C-alpha positions in Angstrom: 4.4 25.4 -6.7 6.7 27.4 -9.1 8.6 24.2 -9.9 5.4 22.4 -10.8 4.4 25.4 -13.0 7.7 25.3 -14.8 7.6 21.6 -15.3 4.1 21.9 -16.7 5.2 24.6 -19.0 8.1 22.5 -20.3 5.8 19.5 -20.9 3.3 21.7 -22.7 6.0 23.2 -24.9 7.2 19.7 -25.8 3.6 18.7 -26.7 3.3 21.8 -29.0 6.7 21.0 -30.6 5.5 17.4 -31.4 2.2 18.6 -32.8 4.0 21.3 -34.9 6.6 18.8 -36.2 3.7 16.6 -37.2 2.4 19.4 -39.4 5.7 19.8 -41.1 6.7 16.1 -41.4 3.6 14.0 -40.6 4.0 10.8 -38.7 2.9 7.5 -40.3 -0.5 6.0 -39.7 -2.9 6.8 -36.9 -0.3 8.7 -34.8 -0.3 11.6 -37.3 -4.1 11.8 -37.4 -4.3 11.7 -33.6 -1.7 14.5 -33.3 -3.7 16.6 -35.8 -6.8 16.1 -33.8 -5.0 16.9 -30.6 -3.6 20.1 -32.2 -7.0 21.3 -33.1 -8.4 20.5 -29.6 -5.4 22.2 -27.9 -5.8 25.3 -30.0 -9.5 25.5 -29.1 -8.9 24.9 -25.4 -6.1 27.4 -25.2 -8.2 30.0 -27.0 -10.9 29.4 -24.4 -8.3 29.9 -21.7 -7.1 33.2 -23.2 -10.7 34.4 -23.0 -10.9 33.3 -19.3 -7.6 35.1 -18.7 -8.8 38.3 -20.3 -12.1 38.3 -18.2 -10.3 37.5 -14.9 -7.1 39.5 -15.1 -7.9 42.5 -17.4 -8.9 44.7 -14.5 -6.2 43.4 -12.1 -3.1 43.6 -14.3 -2.0 45.7 -17.3 -2.0 43.0 -20.0 0.2 43.0 -23.0 0.2 40.9 -26.2 3.0 38.8 -24.7 0.8 37.9 -21.7 -2.0 36.6 -24.0 0.6 34.7 -26.1 2.0 33.0 -23.0 -1.5 31.9 -21.9 -2.2 30.6 -25.4 1.0 28.6 -25.5 1.1 27.3 -21.9 -2.6 27.3 -21.0 -3.5 26.6 -17.4 0.1 26.8 -16.2 0.3 30.4 -17.2 -3.1 31.1 -15.6 -1.7 29.7 -12.4 1.4 31.9 -12.6 -0.7 35.0 -13.2 -3.0 34.1 -10.4 0.0 33.8 -8.1 1.2 37.2 -9.3 -2.1 38.8 -8.5 -2.3 37.2 -5.1 1.2 38.4 -4.1 0.4 41.9 -5.2 -2.7 42.1 -3.1 -1.0 41.0 0.1 
């Protein structure tokens, strides 16, 4: 499971880099437009996941700004990592 989480984080980071590069130097044609739409959707979804993270883990873990940033960047893969952390603490 940790390997899958790390692979997912790597793929997510590559996607963020592509969408960020598109802001700096836009791609030609529809690809640039699609990447801008994907960037907006990704930001909204990851903000939603940060809210879920706060509601689920605020009472279980002492959360720092870095934790929220990780969830914003890596989304569900960070949620899975924090879930695993909580489950191993309660055993």
